[in-house]
N, C-alpha and C positions, 0 to 999 in steps of 0.2 A: 559473528565471532564464535568459534567453538568454545565450549566451556573450558576456561583455563585451569591449570593446576596451580597450586601455591607457588611452586618454583617459577612459574611464568609471570607472577605479579609482585612477589615480595622482593625488595631490593631493586625494583624497576619502576618505570613511569608509564602508565597507560594513557595515551592521548586519544580521546574520543572526539571525533570531528563530524560535523554535518548537521543539517536541520531536522533530521528524522527523530523526533523526540522520543517516541516509544523505543526505537532500536537503541538510542543512546542510554535510556534508562535501563534497558535490558543489559547492555554491556557493563554499566556500572554495577548492577546487581550481581552479575557473574563474577566480577572481581571481588566483591564483598563476600560472596559465597565461598570463593576459593580461599580467602584469608581465614574465614571462620572454620573451614575444613582443617586448616593447619593448626588453628588455635581457637577453640570454642569461646575463650574468654577475650579474644582480640577486641580492641576498642575501635569504634568507627567515628570518624570526625568528618564534618562537612562545613564548607563555607563557600562564599562566592568571591571571585577574583578581585572585585572592587573593594573588598574588606581585607584583602590580604597584604600584609607586610611580611618581611622576612622574620620578624619577631613572632607573628602569629603562626606562620608556617612552622617555625621551630617548635612552638608550643604544641601544635597539632601532631607533629611527627615524633615528639619526644616520648619516651616510655613513661608509663604511669606506675602507680604503686601496685596495680593489679596485673598488668600485662605489658610486655615489651613489644608485642605485635600490634600494628595499627594499620587501618586503611583510611586514607585521607582523600576526600573528594573535593575538588575545587571546580565549581560551576562558573559559567560565563567567563571563560578564560580571556575572551576578547576585551573584557573590561579591566584587565590587570593594569594597575598604575605603572607608568613608565619607570618610576624610581624602584619598582620591585622586580623589573625584568632581569637585571644583572644577578640579583640574589637567587631568583628562580633558576636561571641557567646554571649557576654555581651548584645548586642542589642537584639538578639533573645530571651534572657531570659526576657526582659522587653520592648517589642516593643511599639512604640508610638501609641496612640489610633486612631489618624486620618491618619495613614500612612499604605498603603499596600506595603509591600516589597516583590518583586518577585526575586528569585535567580534561575538562569538558568545554569544547569550543563549538558554538552553535552554527558555524559556517559564516560565509561572507568575507569581505575584505578586511574588516577591522581586526587588527591583531595578526594579520597574515605574516608580517615579518618575524614575529615570535614563533609562529608555527613552522616557518622555514628552518629556523635555528633548532627547534626541538626535534624536527624530523631527522636532522643530521646526527643527533646524539645516539650513542650506542645503547643507552639504557632505555630508550623510548620505543614502545610498541604502539602503532597507530591502529585504531579501529574506526573505519569510515562508515558513516550512516547516511549515505546519499538517498534522496527521495526516490521511491520506486516509480516506474513509468510503464504504462501499457500492460504488456503481457508479463512483466516482472511480478505483478501482483498474484497471478496464477502460480508462478514459480515459488513465491513466498508461501502460499497456501500449501503447495506440495511439500516444501521443506519443513514447514511447521508440523504437518502430519507425519512426515518421515521421522521427526524427532520423537513423536509419540508411537513410533513403530506401526504406523498405519499408512496404507496405500490409498490414493484417491485417483479416480479416472480424470483425464484432462477436462472432459466436458463438465464433470461435477465440480472441479476446481473453478472453472469459468463461471458456472452458475452461482457458486458460493460468493465470488467477488461481485457478481451482479446483485445478489441478494443483500450483501452486507455493505458494499461500497468500498472505496479505496482508502480504508482506514486500517493501518497495520495493527493497531491495538485491538480493534474490534475483530479483525480477521484472525488474529492469534487466539483470542478468547473463543471464537466460534470453532476453530480447529480443535481446541482443547475440549470443548463441549461435545463435539461430534465423536472424537476419539473415545471419550468416557461413556457417552450414552449408547454407542454402538459396540461397546466392548472390544474395540480394536479391530472390528471387521473391515475389510476393504470397502471403500465408500464409492457407490455408484451415483449416477445422475439422479435416478429415481429416489434414492435415499436422501440426498441433499435437498431435492425439490420438496419432498414431504416434510422435512424438518423445518425448512424456511419458507413454507408456502405463503405465509402471511406478510412477508416483507414487501414494502412498497416498490423497491427497485425491481424485484423479480416480477411483480405484477406488470410493471411497465414494459419489460422486455417480452412478456407473454403477449401483450397487446400488439407490440411491434412485429413479433414473429407471425402472428395471425394475419395482420394487415399485409405484410410483405408476401405472404403465401396466397393472398387474394381471398381469404376466408372472412368475408364481411360480418356474417352473423356471429361467428366466434369472437372476432375482434371487438364488436360492439358489446357482446355479453361480458367479456373480460374488462372492457373499459368501464361499463356501468358498475360492475362489482368493485373495481379498483377505486372509483370515485366515491362510492358509498362507504368504503372502508377507510377513507381519508388519504388516499394517494394524491400527492400534489400534482396538478395538471402539468407543470413544467417537466416532471419526470417522464411523462408520456411523450411529449414532443421531443425531449432529449433522446429517448430510446429510439424513436422512429428516425430521427435525424442521423443518429449513429449507424443504424442499419442501412440507410440509404447511402451514406458516405462510403461504407464498406463495399457495397455493391457497385458503386460508381468507380471506386479504385480498382476493383476486380475487373470491371468491364474495360478499363483503359490500360490495364497492365499488359506488358509485352508477352506475347505468346511463347510457349515452349520453355519457360524457365522452371526450375525445380520448385516443388511445393514449399520447401523451407524458405527459399528466396522470395517466392510469391507471397507467402504469409507475412514476411517483413514489409514488403511493399504495401500490402493491403492494410497491415496493422492489426492482424488477428492471429490467434494461435493456429498451427497447421490443421488441427482437426476441424476448425470452424470453416475452412475452405469448402468442405463438402456441403455444408448447409448453404453457403453463399452460392455455390454453383447450382444447387437445386433451385434456389430462389431466382437465379438469373434466367432460367428457362422461361419465366413468365414476364420478363421485362425487356424493353428495348430502350434505346437512348433517349428518344423524345419523351417517352412515358416516365423514365427515371428523372429527367430534368424537371418535368411537370410536377412530379411527386415532391421533389426537393423544394420547389417553390410553394407548394401547398403546405408543407410542414413549417416552412419559414413564416408564412402568413399566419398560420394557426398559433405559432409561438408568440408572434407579436400580439395577436388577439388576446391570448390568455394573460398577457403581461400588461393589460390595461386598455386595449383598443376595442374590446368587445364586452358587452354587459353579461353574457352568459357563457362562461368557459366550457361548460358541459356540451352545449350545442356546438361550439367551435371545434371541440375535440371529436365529436361524433361526425361532423361534416368533414373534418380532416381525414378520419379513418375511411369514410366512404369515398372521398376523392382520391386517396392513395390507392385504394383497391381498384377504382375505375381507371387509374393510370396504367395498370398492368395490361399487357397485350393479350394475356390468356388467363384470366382469373379462374381459380378452381372453385368448385362447389364444396 
């Protein structure tokens, strides 16, 4: 949601839907900010739908002794009592001019009938907060930094997601930190790697990259350092499994299609295809299948079937490297 103006929210109803909690909180905060820009003394009210009757809504929306401008937030709209639905819809049909009403629905089927009716009302603006998937996290990072007037390279955005994980709140915080600490400079892969060098997920992908490239000594060195600094073994098997799956999808993809379409089939950003193609030169079908089995077995081992996870991971790395058709030195 672009930052709204006061005219976009006052005398209107903002319907925030979906399970992405951080984005929902941000949308609510943007409405409040818009109201405060219009009237610094505006009052803010908040409740949950299960506590809402039309009497309490009237109290929340009514002008006070100090200001006639108000922002009212109603959370968990899916829990609105049936007896309050009619009154809510009546308010939505004729909202108060100096009130911004924000209704927050966390997704799911509960309360879907009310959502359908609200979406038809002319006073309602909906903000959807669907969970992000796959490459959308990289796009989220790019947009976050764009809002800070900072450009980031695609591979740097990918590495940031690897380092932080798929948590929009943490990614937004990291983007803000990077923008501030690098004084608005364009962000390259080397800058992001240096900044987040200690993150466990980033270490795991470094191990996977080295193993996929057939660099056994480097992969083992990265593995021992990662384990010594507290990286969970399951992150290592997960990173290698993801790399092998991407390579398998690339190998089985139809030849001659555009990179943009191929990236969708493989499930990686377009720039990542270059790395996968380079890795593919050292692999053949039988070796790839063998490596996938090796990683699956190691994953089972570290989850309870082996007494020494470190040994299981070291053996996994060596077996994956041995599965390549042309390991590099």
